[in-house]
C-alpha positions as MATLAB code, in Angstrom:
seq = 'XXXXXXXXXXXXXXXXXXXXXXXXXXXXXXXXXXXXXXXXXXXXXXXXXXXXXXXXXXXXXXXXXXXXXXXXXXXXXXXXXXXXXXXXXXXXXXXXXXXXXXXXXXXXXXXXXXXXXXXXXXXXXXXXXXXXXXXXXXXXXXXXXXXXXXXXXXXXXXXXXXXXXXXXXXXXXXXXXXXXXXXXXXXXXXXXXXXXXXXXXXXXXXXXXXXXXXXXXXXXXXXXXXXXXXXXXXXXXXXXXXXXXXXXXXXXXXXXXXXXXXXXXXXXXXXXXXXXXXXXXXXXXXXXXXXXXXXXXXXXXXXXXXXXXXXXXXXXXXXXXXXXXXXXXXXXXXXXXXXXXXXXXXXXXXXXXXXXXXXXXXXXXXXXXXXXXXXXXXXXXXXX';
ca = [
       5.490   10.626  -15.795;
       4.959   11.740  -12.207;
       2.202    9.959  -10.351;
       0.442   11.371   -7.318;
      -2.959   11.071   -5.709;
      -5.495   13.826   -6.227;
      -6.726   15.896   -3.307;
      -9.982   13.925   -3.378;
      -8.139   10.604   -3.251;
      -5.994   11.733   -0.336;
      -9.125   12.891    1.466;
     -10.737    9.500    0.806;
      -7.705    7.781    2.326;
      -7.847    9.919    5.461;
     -11.596    9.484    5.938;
     -11.464    5.700    5.554;
      -8.412    5.481    7.822;
     -10.262    7.440   10.499;
     -13.299    5.163   10.156;
     -11.107    2.057   10.337;
      -9.172    3.289   13.376;
     -12.277    4.350   15.297;
     -14.815    1.696   14.324;
     -12.887   -1.413   13.257;
      -9.617   -1.699   15.196;
     -11.129   -1.519   18.687;
     -13.444   -4.510   18.077;
     -11.418   -6.562   15.577;
     -10.213   -9.199   18.042;
     -13.725   -9.597   19.450;
     -15.234  -10.420   16.066;
     -12.281  -12.636   15.139;
     -12.606  -14.771   18.273;
     -16.387  -15.046   17.935;
     -16.188  -15.680   14.162;
     -19.111  -13.257   13.961;
     -20.271  -11.097   11.062;
     -20.074   -7.394   12.064;
     -23.612   -6.212   11.277;
     -23.300   -3.013   13.303;
     -20.099   -1.983   11.563;
     -21.679   -2.740    8.197;
     -24.477   -0.291    9.018;
     -21.897    2.382    9.816;
     -19.966    1.561    6.633;
     -23.160    2.031    4.632;
     -23.597    5.496    6.139;
     -20.049    6.284    4.993;
     -20.796    5.102    1.441;
     -18.227    2.303    1.707;
     -20.437   -0.578    0.519;
     -20.017   -1.367   -3.184;
     -18.650    2.143   -3.861;
     -17.686    1.112   -7.407;
     -21.381    0.979   -8.323;
     -22.427    3.980  -10.457;
     -24.117    6.941   -8.800;
     -27.439    6.261  -10.533;
     -27.723    3.006   -8.576;
     -26.724    4.490   -5.217;
     -22.965    3.992   -5.402;
     -20.122    6.477   -5.577;
     -18.631    5.320   -8.871;
     -15.119    4.886   -7.510;
     -12.330    3.932   -9.885;
     -10.164    0.851   -9.372;
      -7.429    3.065   -7.910;
      -9.828    4.627   -5.419;
     -11.092    1.187   -4.459;
      -7.488    0.085   -3.913;
      -6.916    3.035   -1.580;
     -10.105    2.228    0.340;
      -9.288   -1.484    0.555;
      -5.761   -0.893    1.849;
      -7.067    1.242    4.698;
      -9.697   -1.299    5.723;
      -7.287   -4.237    5.641;
      -4.568   -2.353    7.515;
      -7.058   -2.097   10.379;
      -8.423   -5.645   10.192;
      -8.652   -7.995    7.188;
     -11.666   -9.925    8.488;
     -13.954   -6.951    8.947;
     -12.284   -5.238    6.001;
     -13.363   -8.106    3.772;
     -16.933   -7.871    5.055;
     -17.087   -4.226    3.993;
     -15.280   -4.626    0.671;
     -17.211   -7.782   -0.317;
     -20.741   -6.488    0.297;
     -21.148   -6.097   -3.456;
     -19.518   -9.358   -4.591;
     -21.019  -10.150   -7.978;
     -22.182   -6.592   -8.618;
     -19.744   -6.313  -11.516;
     -21.698   -8.962  -13.422;
     -24.916   -7.007  -13.008;
     -23.272   -3.693  -13.861;
     -21.729   -5.033  -17.068;
     -24.213   -7.644  -18.285;
     -27.403   -7.296  -16.227;
     -30.694   -5.908  -17.424;
     -31.854   -2.507  -16.270;
     -34.513   -4.215  -14.138;
     -31.867   -6.370  -12.415;
     -29.678   -3.359  -11.707;
     -32.495   -1.233  -10.334;
     -33.747   -4.050   -8.117;
     -30.458   -5.165   -6.550;
     -27.745   -2.509   -6.658;
     -29.465    0.281   -4.671;
     -30.247   -2.188   -1.873;
     -26.581   -3.196   -1.648;
     -25.134    0.315   -1.645;
     -27.670    1.389    1.006;
     -26.661   -1.486    3.267;
     -30.080   -3.130    2.998;
     -28.748   -6.204    1.188;
     -25.487   -8.145    0.743;
     -24.344   -9.981   -2.382;
     -22.298  -13.121   -2.878;
     -20.471  -14.584   -5.867;
     -20.918  -18.353   -6.052;
     -18.253  -19.871   -8.297;
     -16.076  -22.398   -6.424;
     -17.252  -25.945   -5.783;
     -15.803  -28.877   -3.818;
     -14.120  -30.120   -7.023;
     -13.821  -26.802   -8.889;
     -11.416  -24.169   -7.578;
      -8.734  -22.850   -9.908;
     -10.380  -24.672  -12.832;
     -13.666  -22.807  -13.276;
     -14.549  -25.028  -16.230;
     -14.993  -27.926  -13.777;
     -18.160  -26.335  -12.380;
     -20.839  -29.016  -12.100;
     -23.763  -27.062  -10.661;
     -26.456  -27.433  -13.314;
     -29.256  -25.084  -14.318;
     -31.932  -26.484  -16.630;
     -34.837  -24.671  -18.253;
     -38.321  -25.769  -17.225;
     -40.866  -23.554  -18.925;
     -40.166  -19.991  -17.890;
     -37.933  -20.986  -14.972;
     -34.381  -22.152  -14.306;
     -34.056  -25.184  -12.024;
     -30.680  -25.280  -10.259;
     -29.005  -28.299   -8.642;
     -25.514  -28.595   -7.202;
     -23.289  -27.160   -4.497;
     -20.875  -24.289   -4.005;
     -17.965  -24.126   -1.548;
     -16.007  -21.369    0.224;
     -18.609  -18.731   -0.636;
     -17.944  -15.342    0.963;
     -21.107  -13.911    2.578;
     -22.651  -17.361    2.169;
     -25.062  -17.241    5.127;
     -25.707  -13.479    5.142;
     -26.152  -12.686    1.433;
     -29.550  -11.685    0.053;
     -28.492  -12.234   -3.573;
     -26.032  -14.618   -5.215;
     -24.544  -14.521   -8.685;
     -24.270  -18.253   -9.358;
     -22.137  -19.802  -12.091;
     -23.990  -22.797  -13.546;
     -23.579  -25.190  -16.429;
     -26.529  -24.505  -18.723;
     -25.388  -26.097  -21.982;
     -23.467  -29.315  -21.172;
     -23.520  -30.592  -24.770;
     -21.317  -27.788  -26.098;
     -17.809  -29.072  -26.920;
     -16.014  -25.760  -26.274;
     -14.779  -26.006  -22.670;
     -15.133  -22.240  -22.207;
     -18.768  -22.101  -23.316;
     -21.915  -23.607  -21.877;
     -21.753  -21.801  -18.518;
     -24.078  -19.002  -17.436;
     -24.416  -16.619  -14.507;
     -27.797  -16.588  -12.801;
     -29.091  -14.313  -10.060;
     -30.462  -16.313   -7.133;
     -32.248  -14.710   -4.191;
     -31.083  -15.992   -0.827;
     -34.573  -16.958    0.353;
     -35.379  -19.295   -2.558;
     -36.857  -22.645   -1.569;
     -34.331  -25.473   -1.899;
     -31.279  -23.309   -1.110;
     -29.487  -24.339    2.089;
     -26.457  -22.603    3.564;
     -23.997  -23.974    6.098;
     -21.492  -21.644    7.757;
     -17.861  -22.766    7.611;
     -16.034  -22.239   10.907;
     -12.527  -22.970   12.130;
     -10.846  -20.894    9.410;
      -7.192  -19.961    9.796;
      -7.973  -16.278    9.301;
     -10.486  -13.622    8.176;
     -12.832  -15.106   10.751;
     -15.219  -12.153   10.930;
     -15.968  -12.657    7.232;
     -18.811  -15.090    6.622;
     -17.926  -18.186    4.572;
     -20.339  -20.985    3.717;
     -21.205  -24.003    1.639;
     -24.320  -23.588   -0.507;
     -26.499  -26.426   -1.697;
     -29.090  -26.103   -4.449;
     -31.864  -28.703   -4.481;
     -34.286  -27.939   -7.320;
     -33.985  -24.202   -6.682;
     -36.315  -22.405   -9.084;
     -35.774  -18.858  -10.319;
     -37.513  -17.020  -13.176;
     -35.821  -17.013  -16.580;
     -35.295  -13.255  -16.347;
     -32.721  -13.933  -13.588;
     -30.226  -14.987  -16.279;
     -27.410  -12.437  -16.339;
     -26.354  -11.538  -19.861;
     -26.197  -14.072  -22.656;
     -26.773  -17.757  -22.024;
     -23.615  -19.860  -22.271;
     -21.241  -16.897  -21.878;
     -20.770  -17.038  -18.115;
     -17.148  -18.180  -18.139;
     -16.113  -15.489  -20.612;
     -18.019  -12.917  -18.561;
     -16.087  -13.936  -15.450;
     -12.739  -13.601  -17.173;
     -13.409   -9.914  -17.797;
     -13.407   -9.165  -14.068;
     -10.395  -11.117  -12.820;
      -7.961   -8.301  -13.611;
     -10.027   -5.959  -11.481;
     -10.656   -8.386   -8.624;
      -7.036   -9.531   -8.507;
      -5.953   -5.907   -8.265;
      -8.346   -5.586   -5.333;
      -6.738   -8.582   -3.605;
      -3.340   -6.998   -4.195;
      -4.645   -3.954   -2.323;
      -5.722   -6.274    0.485;
      -2.174   -7.606    0.653;
      -0.757   -4.094    0.775;
      -3.105   -3.232    3.626;
      -2.134   -6.307    5.649;
       1.567   -5.666    5.062;
       1.248   -2.015    6.042;
      -0.751   -2.833    9.148;
       1.832   -5.408   10.230;
       4.814   -3.171    9.428;
       3.351   -0.216   11.334;
       2.582   -2.320   14.399;
       6.076   -3.834   14.320;
       7.649   -0.376   14.186;
       5.540    0.843   17.088;
       6.339   -2.210   19.192;
      10.064   -2.074   18.401;
      10.232    1.503   19.648;
       8.397    0.641   22.881;
       9.947   -2.727   23.756;
      13.180   -2.626   25.761;
      15.796   -5.324   26.201;
      19.273   -5.077   27.655;
      18.528   -1.560   28.799;
      17.504   -0.076   25.450;
      14.777   -0.134   22.820;
      14.967   -3.152   20.524;
      14.746   -0.717   17.606;
      18.348    0.197   18.433;
      19.539   -3.268   17.387;
      20.688   -3.600   13.796;
      18.880   -6.909   13.279;
      15.563   -5.229   14.092;
      16.420   -2.137   12.072;
      17.039   -4.289    9.003;
      13.753   -6.129    9.489;
      11.826   -2.859    9.735;
      13.605   -1.427    6.703;
      12.806   -4.463    4.547;
       9.192   -4.670    5.732;
       8.431   -1.049    4.884;
      10.386   -1.124    1.615;
       8.596   -4.213    0.331;
       5.227   -2.821    1.387;
       5.906    0.371   -0.542;
       6.972   -1.628   -3.605;
       3.793   -3.702   -3.411;
       1.699   -0.558   -3.118;
       3.094    1.026   -6.250;
       2.769   -2.158   -8.270;
      -0.843   -2.347   -7.096;
      -1.471    1.290   -7.999;
       0.046    0.639  -11.420;
      -2.305   -2.296  -11.908;
      -5.288   -0.226  -10.744;
      -4.328    2.514  -13.185;
      -4.168   -0.101  -15.945;
      -7.685   -1.305  -15.035;
      -9.031    2.240  -15.160;
      -7.313    2.988  -18.466;
      -7.765   -0.449  -20.078;
      -4.039   -0.791  -20.667;
      -2.809   -3.563  -22.941;
      -0.544   -5.109  -20.304;
      -3.335   -5.218  -17.718;
      -3.619   -8.983  -17.264;
       0.083   -9.464  -16.563;
       0.163   -6.453  -14.254;
      -2.855   -7.619  -12.258;
      -1.332  -11.053  -11.706;
       2.055   -9.523  -10.855;
       0.442   -7.203   -8.337;
      -1.641   -9.975   -6.802;
       1.269  -12.414   -6.546;
       3.783   -9.897   -5.187;
       1.466   -8.087   -2.773;
       0.072  -11.313   -1.316;
       3.601  -12.699   -0.864;
       4.641   -9.430    0.748;
       1.672   -9.615    3.127;
       2.660  -13.099    4.273;
       6.352  -12.242    4.649;
       5.846   -8.912    6.404;
       3.258  -10.351    8.796;
       5.708  -13.166    9.580;
       8.461  -10.687   10.388;
       6.066   -8.574   12.463;
       5.383  -11.573   14.697;
       9.149  -12.160   14.940;
       9.733   -8.554   16.043;
       7.093   -9.005   18.725;
       8.689  -12.245   19.910;
       6.540  -14.253   22.321;
       4.078  -11.369   22.592;
       3.244  -11.799   18.910;
       2.155  -15.392   19.441;
      -1.036  -14.472   21.298;
      -3.948  -12.285   20.291;
      -3.080   -9.546   22.777;
      -1.347   -8.014   19.757;
      -2.857   -7.535   16.296;
       0.101   -9.091   14.478;
      -1.034  -12.575   15.506;
      -4.294  -12.017   13.633;
      -2.645  -10.330   10.653;
      -0.248  -13.282   10.376;
      -3.201  -15.690   10.084;
      -5.219  -13.403    7.820;
      -2.410  -12.814    5.327;
      -2.358  -16.346    3.917;
      -5.755  -16.200    2.228;
      -4.519  -13.499   -0.161;
      -2.283  -16.142   -1.759;
      -5.252  -18.445   -2.303;
      -8.474  -16.711   -3.318;
      -9.049  -15.009   -6.671;
      -6.463  -17.381   -8.142;
      -3.634  -19.026   -6.231;
      -0.030  -17.853   -6.368;
       0.737  -20.686   -8.752;
      -2.066  -19.637  -11.103;
      -0.782  -16.041  -11.079;
       2.694  -17.201  -12.089;
       1.216  -19.268  -14.906;
      -0.682  -16.218  -16.152;
       2.358  -13.953  -15.980;
       4.467  -16.458  -17.911;
       1.682  -16.971  -20.453;
       1.454  -13.232  -21.062;
       5.227  -12.902  -21.374;
       5.392  -15.780  -23.835;
       2.232  -14.676  -25.660;
       0.773  -18.158  -25.404;
      -2.898  -17.132  -25.432;
      -5.543  -18.766  -23.234;
];
């Protein structure tokens, strides 16, 4: 079966690439150095319809498919992963509302996010709970017609800028089933008892806001429960194939951005009286970088297609795409710095930033090791 993008998808790619080249690339180093959230660029992204574009049209979104989101994400991350993550993460947690939320929750939150008037965050990880979601200790207890939340969350994207959080809490600690007893609850960012501390000094994606959240008797109304009580973990599992495909697209974007910059530099840089692109060692590096990036792209597209068509091999494909594309991002960015030589070791050139940014794709949304476990489990049909 021949696969090719539609005219609309190719147009999307060109429009987002133009936006990224004109609005993101010129200021990427500035925001990286300052570790500053790009509010002005977010406003422009909202005008372009780039914030939470997977949200259905009736709630202000564009209703993009997973494949279209992958195309969009690649273009943003090829320009700059830090700002790219700010744009692509504006609707973190929206999937939970779209799939399990009440109509009132959807109508209240989603249009604000797609219009750029609000930002969402997904609060899952904790100081002691990363890959093992069932170690979540943040507790939500019923008190009359309210939920009272206590605990802390760590490494939360959009932590200090989000207006809404989808928070994973333990609501039924007495249940023996390790996969039950957890719920997702919508928490407004201005609730009393919620404190947020920005995390600085990150290796990469510095423009993206990351924070620790602390909940001290935070009260929200009972109608903020998302979906069925005690089903939060199982709800989360339904989105990992989609979100891991999105991270694969991030990896493809980083790899492509690094490979393109390496090619450009190799053609410009001269040593021993000729362009370094004339040397076989450099030619081989460029060939491998672009080949592996293309391979990662098509595996990612295959995974995105599987998400859109609910294919039976989706879970394995999503983990394959995430593992391979993130590894490719790290390796290609490494080689891009090598092609640049000493010039690639300072932030005068984008490859220094891409090299630092690439690593996170092997960590969030499930580490490389977790992806390999999932792939093997699917191959061996071992179940959960």
